[in-house]
N, C-alpha and C positions, 0 to 999 in steps of 0.2 A: 584530580586538580584542574585539568584542562576543561572538563564538562562544568565544574563549578564556576570557572572563570568565564566561560561562554554563557553560562546561565546568568551571571551578573551582568554582562554586557548586554544581553537581551532585555533584562529588567531595566537597565539604564536607558536603553533606546525606547522602550515603551513609556517609562516615566517621562522622558523628554518630550515625546510625541503628545502624551496626554496634557502636559503643561502647555505646549504650544497651541492646541486646538481648544483648550478650556472645555466648555460645556458643549461644544459642537460634536456631532457624532464622529467617532473614530473607530475604525475596524482595524486591527492590528493582526497581521499574518506573517509568520516566518515558516519558510519551507526549505528543507534540505534537498540536495539533488540524489544522495545515496544514503544508505545506512552505514554502519561502522563495523565491518567484519574484523574479528580480532584474532583469526586463525582457527576458529571453530571447526572449520571444514577445509583444512589444509592451507590457509592462508591465501585462497584465490580470491581476489577483490572483485573479479567479474563472476558473479554467481547468482542463482535464483534462491538461495537460502535466505530465510527471513532476516538474518543480520545484515544482509545487503540490501533487500528490497523494502524494508520497513524504514522509511526515511523520517527524520524529525519534522514534525508539523505542529505548529502552534497557531490556533485561531482565537482571537479575542475580539468578537464582534461587538459594535456598539449596542446592539439590541440586548446583549446579556450583561451590559455594564451593572456592576453591583450584585450579580448573581454569582454564588460560590462556583468556583471552577469545577469542571467536570472532565474526567479522562475517558475518552472513548476509545475502547480497545479494538473496535472493528477496523479491519483493513480498508482503507480508502485509496483512491488513486489520484495522482497528480492532476489528471485531467478534471478531477472534481473541484480543485482549488479555484480555477477561474469561474466555473458555474456558480460557485458558492458566493464568490465576491460580486459577481454580476448581480445575483439575486438580492444580495444585501444593498447594492446601490439602486435596486428596483429598475434594473435594465433587462433587456431582452436577452435570452440565452444565445450563445454563438450557433450559427447555423451548422448542421451536421456534426455537433459535438456529442459525445456519449457522457459527458460530465454530468453529475448529479449535484443538487444543492444539498449540502451537508448539515444545514441548520436544524433540521428535524432530529438528526443523531445528537447534535450537541444539546439540544433541549430535552432529550430523553423521550421525544414523541415517536420516533422511528427507529427500526432496527432493519438490518439488511440481511438477507438470505440469498445471496447470489454468488455466481463463481466468477472468479477473476482469472483472465489469461494473462500470463506473463511471457515475454520473449526477450531474449538477449542474444546478439551475434557472437558466435564463437571466434575469438581473434586468432586461434590457432588452426582453423579449418575454414578455407575460403567458401563462403556461402553457407557455412554451417550455422545452426541455430539451437540454442538451448531453449526449450519450451517448458512453462510451468502452468499449472492449473490448481487453483485454490478454491475449494468448494466448501459450503457450509449448509447446515440445515437450518429451519427457521429459528431465530433467536440465539444462534450459536455463532461464535467468532471463528469461522473457517477451521473445520475440524480435520480435513485431509489436504494434503498437498501432493500433487503428482509432477514429476520432472521427466521430461524426455529430451535426451540428446538426439536430435534429428539426424545428426551426421552419423553416429554409431548405432542408433536404434535402441540404446540403453534406456530402460525406464526405472524410476524409483518412486515409492509411494511412502509417505509419512502420516501417522496419526498424530496431529498436532495437539490433541488433547492430552494423550498418554506420553507423547514424546515432543514437547515444545522445542527442543533443540535440534530436531531433525537428525538424530544420531542413528535410529534403527529403521532400516529399509524393510517394509513388510510387503513389497511387490510379489515376492515369490509365493506368498501364502494367499494372494488375492488376485489370481489369474483373471477370474471373470470380471472384476471390477477394473483391473488394468485394461482389458481389452475395450471395454465400454468407455473408459476415460480417455485412452489413446485415441479411439475413433472421434470423440467429441472434440479433443485438442486439435487434432489434424484438420477437422471439418472447420472449426472456429479460426484457425490460423491460416487457412487456405491462401489468402493473398501474400502472407509472409513467406510461404513455401514456394511461390511461384517463381 
């Protein structure tokens, strides 16, 4: 019921904005700050499980006005939102930003096959970090997810195709993969661990 109400409010806001600008170009973007964990993993709101890190994101750019909506299942980053909005406004990208313009994905012209590093400070351990690494093969939507509690050293690995709810840890059966991913995560997160 709450989601339906929110959906109705977003639609009303979009309709009012479209009416206000008339035929002028309008790009409409709504971005949440976190997902909606409902206790799937013990009720911890601060986690790197998908129900926490997949945030609501709606983008309705003027260049796609009149085109049937498209749901893009790929994981994108919040840093991609400003890069996309700047590109839509034909402005230069921000210096030193890793953000990517998402319009190619929305138009079905691009797919992404990259790894995403996630990091979250542990509130119960001073200086502790939870690190996550989501990787995908070409044309797939992130088929593995690795989590490392840097404070305890505990690693978990999930096959997101077979186990989208991240319930079955396969780390024990994937020792060689764990070692390789762990080294990559520690290398990429170097500044975070300093």
